[in-house]
MIDOSE-1310 file (N, C-alpha, C; in nm, 2 decimals, decimal comma, always signed):
residues 271
minp	+1,98/-0,78/-0,54/+1,96/-0,63/-0,55/+1,81/-0,60/-0,55; +1,77/-0,50/-0,47/+1,63/-0,46/-0,46/+1,59/-0,38/-0,59; +1,48/-0,42/-0,65/+1,43/-0,36/-0,77/+1,38/-0,22/-0,74; +1,45/-0,11/-0,79/+1,40/+0,03/-0,76/+1,27/+0,06/-0,83
fnpg	+1,22/-0,02/-0,92/+1,09/+0,01/-0,99/+0,97/-0,06/-0,91; +1,00/-0,13/-0,80/+0,90/-0,18/-0,72/+0,83/-0,06/-0,65; +0,69/-0,05/-0,65/+0,63/+0,06/-0,59/+0,65/+0,07/-0,44; +0,69/-0,04/-0,37/+0,72/-0,03/-0,23/+0,86/+0,02/-0,20
fgni	+0,94/+0,05/-0,30/+1,08/+0,08/-0,28/+1,09/+0,23/-0,25; +1,19/+0,26/-0,17/+1,22/+0,41/-0,14/+1,14/+0,47/-0,03; +1,16/+0,60/-0,01/+1,09/+0,67/+0,09/+0,95/+0,69/+0,06; +0,86/+0,69/+0,16/+0,72/+0,72/+0,13/+0,71/+0,87/+0,12
spcc	+0,64/+0,91/+0,01/+0,62/+1,05/-0,02/+0,55/+1,13/+0,09; +0,59/+1,25/+0,13/+0,52/+1,33/+0,23/+0,41/+1,41/+0,16; +0,39/+1,40/+0,03/+0,29/+1,48/-0,04/+0,20/+1,38/-0,12; +0,15/+1,28/-0,05/+0,07/+1,18/-0,12/-0,06/+1,24/-0,17
ikrp	-0,10/+1,18/-0,28/-0,24/+1,22/-0,34/-0,34/+1,13/-0,26; -0,43/+1,19/-0,19/-0,52/+1,12/-0,11/-0,65/+1,11/-0,17; -0,73/+1,00/-0,13/-0,86/+0,98/-0,17/-0,95/+0,96/-0,04; -0,98/+1,07/+0,03/-1,04/+1,06/+0,16/-1,17/+0,99/+0,16
alqq	-1,25/+1,01/+0,06/-1,39/+0,95/+0,06/-1,38/+0,80/+0,04; -1,30/+0,75/-0,05/-1,28/+0,60/-0,06/-1,22/+0,54/+0,06; -1,12/+0,61/+0,12/-1,05/+0,56/+0,24/-1,15/+0,55/+0,35; -1,23/+0,65/+0,37/-1,33/+0,66/+0,48/-1,43/+0,55/+0,46
klld	-1,47/+0,51/+0,34/-1,56/+0,40/+0,31/-1,51/+0,27/+0,37; -1,38/+0,24/+0,34/-1,33/+0,12/+0,40/-1,31/+0,13/+0,55; -1,27/+0,24/+0,60/-1,26/+0,26/+0,74/-1,39/+0,23/+0,81; -1,50/+0,28/+0,76/-1,63/+0,26/+0,81/-1,67/+0,11/+0,81
qasq	-1,64/+0,05/+0,70/-1,66/-0,10/+0,69/-1,59/-0,17/+0,80; -1,46/-0,13/+0,82/-1,38/-0,20/+0,93/-1,45/-0,18/+1,06; -1,50/-0,06/+1,09/-1,56/-0,03/+1,22/-1,69/-0,12/+1,24; -1,76/-0,15/+1,13/-1,88/-0,23/+1,14/-1,86/-0,38/+1,13
lnqk	-1,73/-0,42/+1,10/-1,70/-0,56/+1,08/-1,69/-0,63/+1,22; -1,76/-0,74/+1,23/-1,76/-0,81/+1,36/-1,78/-0,96/+1,34; -1,68/-1,03/+1,39/-1,68/-1,18/+1,38/-1,70/-1,23/+1,24; -1,63/-1,17/+1,14/-1,64/-1,21/+1,00/-1,51/-1,18/+0,94
flpv	-1,49/-1,24/+0,81/-1,38/-1,22/+0,73/-1,42/-1,13/+0,61; -1,36/-1,02/+0,59/-1,39/-0,94/+0,47/-1,26/-0,92/+0,38; -1,26/-0,98/+0,26/-1,15/-0,95/+0,17/-1,19/-0,84/+0,08; -1,10/-0,75/+0,05/-1,12/-0,63/-0,04/-1,01/-0,63/-0,14
fidg	-1,05/-0,63/-0,27/-0,95/-0,62/-0,38/-0,95/-0,48/-0,43; -0,84/-0,41/-0,42/-0,83/-0,28/-0,48/-0,75/-0,29/-0,61; -0,81/-0,26/-0,72/-0,74/-0,27/-0,85/-0,74/-0,14/-0,92; -0,67/-0,14/-1,03/-0,66/-0,01/-1,11/-0,54/-0,02/-1,20
prgc	-0,53/+0,07/-1,29/-0,41/+0,07/-1,38/-0,28/+0,11/-1,31; -0,17/+0,08/-1,36/-0,04/+0,11/-1,30/-0,03/+0,26/-1,29; +0,02/+0,31/-1,17/+0,04/+0,45/-1,15/-0,08/+0,53/-1,10; -0,19/+0,46/-1,07/-0,31/+0,53/-1,03/-0,31/+0,56/-0,88
gktv	-0,21/+0,50/-0,80/-0,20/+0,54/-0,66/-0,24/+0,43/-0,57; -0,24/+0,30/-0,61/-0,29/+0,19/-0,53/-0,20/+0,17/-0,40; -0,07/+0,18/-0,42/+0,02/+0,16/-0,30/+0,01/+0,28/-0,20; +0,00/+0,40/-0,25/-0,02/+0,52/-0,17/-0,15/+0,50/-0,09
flnn	-0,26/+0,46/-0,16/-0,39/+0,44/-0,10/-0,38/+0,34/+0,01; -0,31/+0,23/-0,02/-0,29/+0,12/+0,08/-0,21/+0,17/+0,20; -0,11/+0,24/+0,18/-0,03/+0,30/+0,29/-0,11/+0,39/+0,38; -0,19/+0,48/+0,32/-0,27/+0,57/+0,39/-0,38/+0,49/+0,48
lgda	-0,43/+0,39/+0,42/-0,53/+0,31/+0,48/-0,47/+0,24/+0,61; -0,35/+0,18/+0,58/-0,28/+0,11/+0,69/-0,25/+0,21/+0,81; -0,20/+0,33/+0,77/-0,17/+0,43/+0,87/-0,29/+0,46/+0,96; -0,40/+0,48/+0,89/-0,52/+0,51/+0,96/-0,57/+0,40/+1,06
mler	-0,55/+0,28/+1,01/-0,59/+0,16/+1,10/-0,49/+0,15/+1,22; -0,37/+0,18/+1,20/-0,27/+0,17/+1,31/-0,31/+0,26/+1,43; -0,39/+0,36/+1,40/-0,43/+0,45/+1,51/-0,55/+0,40/+1,59; -0,60/+0,28/+1,55/-0,72/+0,22/+1,62/-0,67/+0,12/+1,72
ddwi	-0,70/+0,14/+1,85/-0,65/+0,05/+1,95/-0,71/-0,09/+1,95; -0,82/-0,10/+1,89/-0,89/-0,24/+1,89/-0,85/-0,32/+1,76; -0,75/-0,27/+1,69/-0,71/-0,34/+1,57/-0,56/-0,37/+1,57; -0,52/-0,48/+1,52/-0,37/-0,51/+1,49/-0,36/-0,50/+1,34
tvdl	-0,27/-0,41/+1,30/-0,25/-0,39/+1,15/-0,12/-0,44/+1,11; -0,12/-0,51/+1,00/+0,00/-0,57/+0,94/+0,01/-0,54/+0,79; +0,12/-0,49/+0,74/+0,14/-0,46/+0,60/+0,23/-0,57/+0,54; +0,18/-0,63/+0,43/+0,26/-0,74/+0,36/+0,28/-0,70/+0,22
gldd	+0,39/-0,76/+0,16/+0,42/-0,75/+0,02/+0,41/-0,89/-0,03; +0,38/-0,91/-0,16/+0,35/-1,04/-0,21/+0,47/-1,14/-0,20; +0,59/-1,09/-0,19/+0,71/-1,17/-0,18/+0,75/-1,19/-0,04; +0,68/-1,14/+0,06/+0,71/-1,16/+0,20/+0,68/-1,30/+0,24
dffs	+0,75/-1,35/+0,35/+0,71/-1,47/+0,41/+0,59/-1,44/+0,50; +0,47/-1,46/+0,44/+0,35/-1,42/+0,50/+0,33/-1,45/+0,65; +0,34/-1,58/+0,69/+0,30/-1,61/+0,82/+0,41/-1,58/+0,92; +0,53/-1,58/+0,89/+0,64/-1,54/+0,98/+0,62/-1,39/+1,00
tlvg	+0,60/-1,31/+0,90/+0,58/-1,17/+0,91/+0,46/-1,13/+0,99; +0,35/-1,21/+0,97/+0,23/-1,18/+1,05/+0,24/-1,21/+1,20; +0,30/-1,32/+1,23/+0,31/-1,35/+1,37/+0,41/-1,26/+1,44; +0,51/-1,22/+1,37/+0,61/-1,13/+1,43/+0,54/-0,99/+1,45
aiyy	+0,47/-0,94/+1,36/+0,40/-0,81/+1,37/+0,29/-0,82/+1,48; +0,22/-0,93/+1,49/+0,12/-0,94/+1,59/+0,18/-0,94/+1,73; +0,29/-1,01/+1,74/+0,36/-1,02/+1,87/+0,41/-0,88/+1,91; +0,47/-0,81/+1,82/+0,53/-0,68/+1,84/+0,42/-0,58/+1,89
qadt	+0,30/-0,59/+1,83/+0,20/-0,49/+1,87/+0,12/-0,53/+1,99; +0,13/-0,66/+2,03/+0,05/-0,71/+2,15/+0,10/-0,64/+2,28; +0,01/-0,63/+2,37/+0,05/-0,58/+2,50/+0,12/-0,69/+2,58; +0,16/-0,66/+2,70/+0,23/-0,76/+2,79/+0,15/-0,88/+2,82
iise	+0,02/-0,86/+2,85/-0,07/-0,97/+2,89/-0,09/-1,06/+2,77; -0,11/-1,01/+2,65/-0,13/-1,09/+2,54/+0,00/-1,16/+2,50; +0,11/-1,09/+2,50/+0,24/-1,15/+2,46/+0,27/-1,27/+2,55; +0,24/-1,26/+2,68/+0,27/-1,37/+2,77/+0,18/-1,49/+2,73
eldv	+0,06/-1,47/+2,69/-0,02/-1,58/+2,64/+0,03/-1,64/+2,51; +0,08/-1,56/+2,42/+0,14/-1,60/+2,30/+0,26/-1,69/+2,32; +0,34/-1,65/+2,42/+0,46/-1,72/+2,45/+0,44/-1,87/+2,48; +0,33/-1,91/+2,53/+0,31/-2,05/+2,58/+0,22/-2,13/+2,48
ldyd	+0,19/-2,07/+2,36/+0,11/-2,14/+2,27/+0,18/-2,26/+2,21; +0,11/-2,36/+2,17/+0,17/-2,48/+2,11/+0,13/-2,49/+1,96; +0,23/-2,50/+1,87/+0,20/-2,50/+1,73/+0,31/-2,58/+1,66; +0,28/-2,62/+1,53/+0,38/-2,70/+1,46/+0,44/-2,62/+1,34
tpsa	+0,36/-2,53/+1,28/+0,40/-2,46/+1,16/+0,37/-2,31/+1,18; +0,43/-2,22/+1,10/+0,40/-2,08/+1,11/+0,25/-2,05/+1,08; +0,19/-2,13/+0,99/+0,05/-2,10/+0,96/-0,04/-2,14/+1,08; +0,00/-2,25/+1,15/-0,07/-2,29/+1,27/-0,05/-2,19/+1,38
mfvq	+0,07/-2,14/+1,39/+0,10/-2,03/+1,49/+0,01/-1,91/+1,46; -0,01/-1,87/+1,33/-0,09/-1,76/+1,30/-0,23/-1,78/+1,35; -0,29/-1,90/+1,32/-0,42/-1,93/+1,37/-0,44/-1,91/+1,52; -0,34/-1,97/+1,59/-0,35/-1,95/+1,74/-0,34/-1,81/+1,78
yvkt	-0,26/-1,73/+1,71/-0,24/-1,59/+1,75/-0,37/-1,51/+1,72; -0,44/-1,54/+1,61/-0,56/-1,47/+1,58/-0,67/-1,51/+1,69; -0,68/-1,63/+1,73/-0,77/-1,67/+1,83/-0,75/-1,60/+1,96; -0,62/-1,58/+1,99/-0,58/-1,51/+2,11/-0,62/-1,36/+2,10
ltkh	-0,61/-1,30/+1,99/-0,65/-1,17/+1,97/-0,80/-1,15/+1,99; -0,88/-1,25/+1,93/-1,02/-1,24/+1,95/-1,06/-1,26/+2,09; -0,99/-1,34/+2,17/-1,02/-1,36/+2,31/-1,01/-1,23/+2,39; -0,92/-1,14/+2,34/-0,89/-1,01/+2,40/-0,97/-0,90/+2,33
qlrl	-1,06/-0,94/+2,24/-1,15/-0,84/+2,17/-1,07/-0,75/+2,08; -0,97/-0,81/+2,01/-0,89/-0,74/+1,91/-0,92/-0,80/+1,78; -0,91/-0,71/+1,67/-0,94/-0,75/+1,54/-0,81/-0,74/+1,45; -0,80/-0,81/+1,34/-0,68/-0,81/+1,26/-0,71/-0,75/+1,12
fitv	-0,62/-0,65/+1,09/-0,63/-0,58/+0,95/-0,50/-0,61/+0,88; -0,51/-0,66/+0,76/-0,39/-0,70/+0,68/-0,40/-0,63/+0,54; -0,29/-0,57/+0,50/-0,28/-0,52/+0,36/-0,18/-0,60/+0,29; -0,20/-0,63/+0,16/-0,11/-0,70/+0,07/-0,09/-0,62/-0,05
dean	+0,03/-0,56/-0,07/+0,06/-0,48/-0,18/+0,12/-0,57/-0,30; +0,10/-0,52/-0,42/+0,15/-0,59/-0,54/+0,09/-0,73/-0,55; -0,03/-0,75/-0,51/-0,10/-0,88/-0,52/-0,14/-0,90/-0,66; -0,04/-0,93/-0,75/-0,07/-0,93/-0,89/-0,08/-1,08/-0,95
rpte	-0,05/-1,17/-0,86/-0,06/-1,31/-0,91/-0,11/-1,40/-0,79; -0,18/-1,51/-0,82/-0,23/-1,59/-0,71/-0,12/-1,69/-0,67; -0,05/-1,66/-0,56/+0,05/-1,75/-0,51/-0,01/-1,85/-0,41; +0,06/-1,96/-0,39/+0,01/-2,06/-0,29/+0,00/-2,00/-0,15
elle	+0,10/-1,92/-0,11/+0,09/-1,87/+0,02/-0,02/-1,77/+0,04; -0,05/-1,69/-0,07/-0,16/-1,60/-0,06/-0,29/-1,68/-0,05; -0,30/-1,78/-0,13/-0,42/-1,87/-0,12/-0,44/-1,92/+0,02; -0,33/-1,97/+0,08/-0,34/-2,03/+0,21/-0,38/-1,93/+0,31
llkl	-0,33/-1,81/+0,30/-0,37/-1,70/+0,39/-0,51/-1,67/+0,38; -0,57/-1,65/+0,26/-0,71/-1,62/+0,24/-0,80/-1,73/+0,29; -0,76/-1,86/+0,27/-0,84/-1,97/+0,32/-0,84/-1,97/+0,47; -0,73/-1,95/+0,53/-0,72/-1,95/+0,68/-0,81/-1,84/+0,74
cqql	-0,79/-1,72/+0,67/-0,87/-1,61/+0,72/-1,02/-1,63/+0,70; -1,06/-1,70/+0,60/-1,20/-1,73/+0,57/-1,25/-1,83/+0,68; -1,17/-1,93/+0,71/-1,21/-2,03/+0,81/-1,21/-1,96/+0,95; -1,12/-1,87/+0,98/-1,12/-1,80/+1,11/-1,24/-1,71/+1,12
gnhg	-1,27/-1,65/+1,01/-1,39/-1,56/+1,01/-1,52/-1,64/+1,03; -1,53/-1,76/+0,98/-1,65/-1,84/+0,99/-1,66/-1,89/+1,14; -1,55/-1,88/+1,22/-1,55/-1,92/+1,36/-1,55/-1,80/+1,45; -1,59/-1,69/+1,40/-1,61/-1,57/+1,49/-1,50/-1,48/+1,51
ntim	-1,39/-1,49/+1,43/-1,28/-1,40/+1,44/-1,30/-1,29/+1,34; -1,25/-1,17/+1,37/-1,27/-1,06/+1,28/-1,14/-1,02/+1,21; -1,14/-1,04/+1,07/-1,02/-1,02/+0,99/-1,07/-0,94/+0,87; -0,99/-0,84/+0,83/-1,01/-0,77/+0,71/-0,88/-0,77/+0,63
vvla	-0,88/-0,82/+0,51/-0,76/-0,82/+0,42/-0,79/-0,74/+0,30; -0,70/-0,64/+0,28/-0,71/-0,55/+0,16/-0,59/-0,58/+0,07; -0,62/-0,62/-0,05/-0,51/-0,65/-0,15/-0,52/-0,55/-0,26; -0,40/-0,50/-0,30/-0,39/-0,41/-0,41/-0,32/-0,47/-0,53
gits	-0,38/-0,46/-0,65/-0,32/-0,52/-0,77/-0,36/-0,45/-0,89; -0,31/-0,49/-1,01/-0,34/-0,43/-1,13/-0,46/-0,49/-1,20; -0,55/-0,41/-1,25/-0,68/-0,46/-1,31/-0,65/-0,57/-1,41; -0,55/-0,55/-1,50/-0,53/-0,65/-1,61/-0,49/-0,79/-1,55
rmpq	-0,45/-0,79/-1,43/-0,40/-0,92/-1,37/-0,52/-1,00/-1,30; -0,63/-0,93/-1,28/-0,74/-0,99/-1,21/-0,79/-1,12/-1,27; -0,79/-1,13/-1,40/-0,84/-1,26/-1,46/-0,75/-1,38/-1,41; -0,63/-1,36/-1,37/-0,54/-1,47/-1,32/-0,61/-1,52/-1,19
flgd	-0,67/-1,43/-1,11/-0,73/-1,48/-0,99/-0,86/-1,55/-1,02; -0,94/-1,48/-1,11/-1,07/-1,54/-1,14/-1,06/-1,67/-1,21; -0,95/-1,69/-1,29/-0,93/-1,81/-1,36/-0,88/-1,93/-1,27; -0,84/-1,90/-1,15/-0,79/-2,00/-1,06/-0,91/-2,04/-0,97
enfa	-0,96/-2,17/-0,98/-1,08/-2,21/-0,91/-1,06/-2,19/-0,76; -0,94/-2,20/-0,71/-0,92/-2,18/-0,57/-0,94/-2,04/-0,52; -0,91/-1,95/-0,61/-0,93/-1,80/-0,58/-1,06/-1,75/-0,62; -1,12/-1,81/-0,72/-1,24/-1,75/-0,78/-1,35/-1,72/-0,67
avvq	-1,38/-1,82/-0,58/-1,48/-1,81/-0,48/-1,45/-1,69/-0,39; -1,33/-1,68/-0,35/-1,29/-1,57/-0,26/-1,30/-1,43/-0,32; -1,26/-1,43/-0,45/-1,27/-1,30/-0,52/-1,41/-1,26/-0,55; -1,49/-1,36/-0,59/-1,63/-1,33/-0,61/-1,71/-1,28/-0,49
esqr	-1,67/-1,33/-0,37/-1,74/-1,30/-0,25/-1,68/-1,17/-0,19; -1,57/-1,12/-0,25/-1,50/-1,00/-0,19/-1,56/-0,87/-0,24; -1,52/-0,77/-0,18/-1,55/-0,63/-0,23/-1,45/-0,59/-0,32; -1,49/-0,53/-0,44/-1,40/-0,48/-0,54/-1,40/-0,33/-0,54
ltlp	-1,28/-0,27/-0,54/-1,27/-0,12/-0,55/-1,17/-0,09/-0,65; -1,21/-0,02/-0,76/-1,12/+0,02/-0,87/-1,09/+0,16/-0,86; -0,95/+0,19/-0,85/-0,91/+0,33/-0,85/-0,89/+0,38/-0,99; -0,95/+0,49/-1,03/-0,92/+0,54/-1,16/-0,79/+0,61/-1,17
lldl	-0,75/+0,64/-1,29/-0,63/+0,72/-1,31/-0,65/+0,86/-1,25; -0,54/+0,92/-1,20/-0,55/+1,05/-1,15/-0,59/+1,15/-1,26; -0,68/+1,25/-1,22/-0,71/+1,35/-1,32/-0,60/+1,45/-1,32; -0,59/+1,52/-1,44/-0,47/+1,61/-1,46/-0,47/+1,73/-1,37
dmva	-0,59/+1,78/-1,33/-0,59/+1,89/-1,24/-0,53/+1,85/-1,10; -0,56/+1,73/-1,06/-0,51/+1,68/-0,93/-0,36/+1,67/-0,94; -0,31/+1,62/-1,05/-0,16/+1,60/-1,08/-0,10/+1,74/-1,07; -0,15/+1,84/-1,14/-0,09/+1,97/-1,13/-0,09/+2,03/-0,99
sqyq	-0,20/+2,01/-0,92/-0,20/+2,05/-0,78/-0,09/+1,99/-0,70; -0,07/+1,86/-0,71/+0,03/+1,80/-0,63/+0,17/+1,84/-0,67; +0,20/+1,86/-0,80/+0,33/+1,92/-0,83/+0,35/+2,06/-0,77; +0,25/+2,14/-0,78/+0,26/+2,27/-0,72/+0,29/+2,26/-0,57
rift	+0,23/+2,17/-0,50/+0,25/+2,15/-0,36/+0,40/+2,11/-0,33; +0,45/+2,02/-0,42/+0,59/+1,98/-0,40/+0,69/+2,10/-0,41; +0,67/+2,18/-0,51/+0,76/+2,30/-0,52/+0,74/+2,40/-0,41; +0,61/+2,42/-0,37/+0,58/+2,51/-0,26/+0,65/+2,47/-0,13
kahr	+0,63/+2,34/-0,10/+0,69/+2,28/+0,02/+0,84/+2,30/+0,02; +0,91/+2,29/-0,09/+1,05/+2,31/-0,10/+1,09/+2,45/-0,12; +1,00/+2,55/-0,11/+1,03/+2,69/-0,12/+1,08/+2,72/-0,26; +1,03/+2,66/-0,36/+1,07/+2,69/-0,50/+0,94/+2,73/-0,58
viep	+0,97/+2,79/-0,69/+0,86/+2,83/-0,78/+0,87/+2,75/-0,91; +0,75/+2,70/-0,96/+0,75/+2,63/-1,08/+0,67/+2,72/-1,18; +0,72/+2,75/-1,30/+0,66/+2,83/-1,39/+0,53/+2,77/-1,44; +0,42/+2,85/-1,47/+0,30/+2,79/-1,51/+0,31/+2,70/-1,64
aalk	+0,40/+2,74/-1,73/+0,41/+2,67/-1,86/+0,47/+2,53/-1,83; +0,57/+2,53/-1,74/+0,64/+2,40/-1,70/+0,54/+2,31/-1,62; +0,46/+2,37/-1,54/+0,36/+2,30/-1,46/+0,26/+2,23/-1,55; +0,21/+2,31/-1,65/+0,12/+2,25/-1,75/+0,18/+2,14/-1,83
kwqw	+0,31/+2,15/-1,87/+0,37/+2,05/-1,94/+0,39/+1,92/-1,86; +0,43/+1,94/-1,73/+0,44/+1,82/-1,64/+0,30/+1,75/-1,62; +0,20/+1,84/-1,61/+0,07/+1,79/-1,59/+0,03/+1,69/-1,71; +0,06/+1,73/-1,83/+0,02/+1,65/-1,94/+0,11/+1,53/-1,96
qqad	+0,24/+1,54/-1,92/+0,33/+1,43/-1,93/+0,29/+1,32/-1,83; +0,22/+1,35/-1,73/+0,17/+1,25/-1,64/+0,09/+1,14/-1,71; +0,02/+1,18/-1,81/-0,07/+1,09/-1,88/+0,02/+0,99/-1,96; +0,14/+1,03/-2,00/+0,23/+0,94/-2,08/+0,32/+0,86/-1,99
mpmp	+0,36/+0,92/-1,87/+0,45/+0,85/-1,78/+0,39/+0,85/-1,64; +0,33/+0,74/-1,60/+0,25/+0,75/-1,47/+0,33/+0,77/-1,34; +0,46/+0,76/-1,35/+0,53/+0,77/-1,22/+0,64/+0,87/-1,21; +0,63/+0,99/-1,27/+0,73/+1,09/-1,26/+0,75/+1,14/-1,12
frfl	+0,64/+1,14/-1,05/+0,64/+1,18/-0,91/+0,73/+1,09/-0,83; +0,72/+0,96/-0,86/+0,80/+0,86/-0,79/+0,95/+0,88/-0,81; +0,98/+0,91/-0,94/+1,12/+0,94/-0,97/+1,17/+1,06/-0,90; +1,08/+1,16/-0,89/+1,12/+1,29/-0,84/+1,15/+1,28/-0,69
vhyc	+1,06/+1,21/-0,61/+1,07/+1,20/-0,47/+1,14/+1,08/-0,42; +1,09/+0,96/-0,46/+1,13/+0,83/-0,40/+1,28/+0,80/-0,43; +1,32/+0,83/-0,56/+1,45/+0,78/-0,60/+1,56/+0,89/-0,60; +1,53/+1,01/-0,53/+1,63/+1,11/-0,54/+1,76/+1,08/-0,47
gipi	+1,76/+0,99/-0,38/+1,88/+0,95/-0,31/+1,97/+0,85/-0,38; +1,93/+0,80/-0,50/+2,00/+0,70/-0,57/+2,10/+0,76/-0,67; +2,23/+0,76/-0,65/+2,32/+0,83/-0,74/+2,30/+0,80/-0,88; +2,28/+0,68/-0,92/+2,27/+0,64/-1,06/+2,15/+0,70/-1,13
lkes	+2,04/+0,74/-1,04/+1,92/+0,80/-1,10/+1,92/+0,95/-1,10; +2,01/+1,01/-1,02/+2,01/+1,16/-1,01/+2,02/+1,22/-1,14; +2,12/+1,18/-1,22/+2,14/+1,24/-1,35/+2,02/+1,22/-1,44; +1,96/+1,10/-1,43/+1,84/+1,07/-1,52/+1,73/+1,17/-1,48
ikql	+1,71/+1,19/-1,35/+1,60/+1,28/-1,31/+1,63/+1,42/-1,36; +1,76/+1,47/-1,35/+1,79/+1,60/-1,40/+1,76/+1,61/-1,55; +1,80/+1,51/-1,62/+1,78/+1,51/-1,77/+1,63/+1,52/-1,80; +1,55/+1,44/-1,72/+1,41/+1,44/-1,74/+1,35/+1,58/-1,72
lkrs	+1,40/+1,64/-1,61/+1,35/+1,78/-1,58/+1,38/+1,88/-1,69; +1,50/+1,87/-1,74/+1,55/+1,96/-1,85/+1,46/+1,94/-1,98; +1,43/+1,81/-2,01/+1,35/+1,79/-2,13/+1,21/+1,84/-2,10; +1,16/+1,82/-1,98/+1,02/+1,86/-1,95/+1,01/+2,01/-1,94
cpai	+1,11/+2,07/-1,89/+1,11/+2,22/-1,86/+1,24/+2,28/-1,92; +1,24/+2,32/-2,04/+1,36/+2,38/-2,10/+1,41/+2,50/-2,03; +1,32/+2,57/-1,96/+1,36/+2,69/-1,89/+1,46/+2,67/-1,78; +1,47/+2,54/-1,73/+1,56/+2,51/-1,63/+1,70/+2,52/-1,68
sssf	+1,78/+2,61/-1,62/+1,92/+2,63/-1,67/+2,01/+2,51/-1,63; +2,13/+2,50/-1,69/+2,22/+2,40/-1,65/+2,27/+2,41/-1,51; +2,27/+2,53/-1,46/+2,32/+2,55/-1,32/+2,21/+2,52/-1,22; +2,09/+2,51/-1,26/+1,98/+2,48/-1,16/+1,98/+2,34/-1,12
simp	+1,98/+2,31/-1,00/+1,97/+2,17/-0,95/+1,83/+2,14/-0,88; +1,77/+2,04/-0,92/+1,64/+2,00/-0,87/+1,66/+1,92/-0,74; +1,78/+1,87/-0,71/+1,80/+1,78/-0,60/+1,76/+1,84/-0,46; +1,79/+1,97/-0,44/+1,75/+2,03/-0,31/+1,60/+2,02/-0,29
icls	+1,52/+2,03/-0,40/+1,38/+2,02/-0,39/+1,34/+1,88/-0,34; +1,40/+1,78/-0,40/+1,37/+1,64/-0,36/+1,42/+1,61/-0,22; +1,54/+1,65/-0,18/+1,60/+1,63/-0,05/+1,52/+1,69/+0,06; +1,47/+1,81/+0,03/+1,40/+1,89/+0,13/+1,27/+1,82/+0,16
ltn	+1,22/+1,74/+0,07/+1,09/+1,67/+0,09/+1,11/+1,53/+0,16; +1,23/+1,47/+0,14/+1,25/+1,33/+0,19/+1,33/+1,33/+0,32; +1,39/+1,44/+0,35/+1,47/+1,44/+0,48/+1,38/+1,46/+0,60
């Protein structure tokens, strides 16, 4: 069973809270990166928007013709996913070269693929979401990327995790050097005015009106429960959670009558 509390679960919200300045900083660094490996660790408290930030960053990189972009989750089969995504995004000329490569393992296959991309003046951008623990496969990926960067290949890896878990990486001697040489970017908790603005956008987009008192209450409840927006939008299609969402709304906004259904608001955003 897929865990519905995993941040990568469900539909991607159409009303993401964006951080354009921070995103542009990384996009500019990607533009300037040449024949090197750059690891970037994005950390921050749960619910601050790391997954959304990573998704926005990956979407922006997909629009760049000189980059191959691959999104990974910590539980994915890294190298099989990477080579599959690279092959899928490669043009006909590159894919024909990839077809005749000789390799023994998926990791060796990945190395050959990256070298082929470099030959055709392409660079590789990788995101890893929920990178909250130092796994062997993650370590192998970072080591290979570091070696490939040292030999003139351009690779940028952006990992998102929780601040409190970072000592697990720093405490592992195999990861410590990579982490210390990486760029660190910490996302703060969302400020309450931004939260209120996003809730207002949700209701406006669904052609509904939210009362100022209810909006203020939701704004302050965000500080106590960091993912109400995820419940509202991402999980609206799960029957077992529909009633929970409705009860949450009634407790948050007593003015909502028993005949009022919030589900059209959610569905209008996710369809």
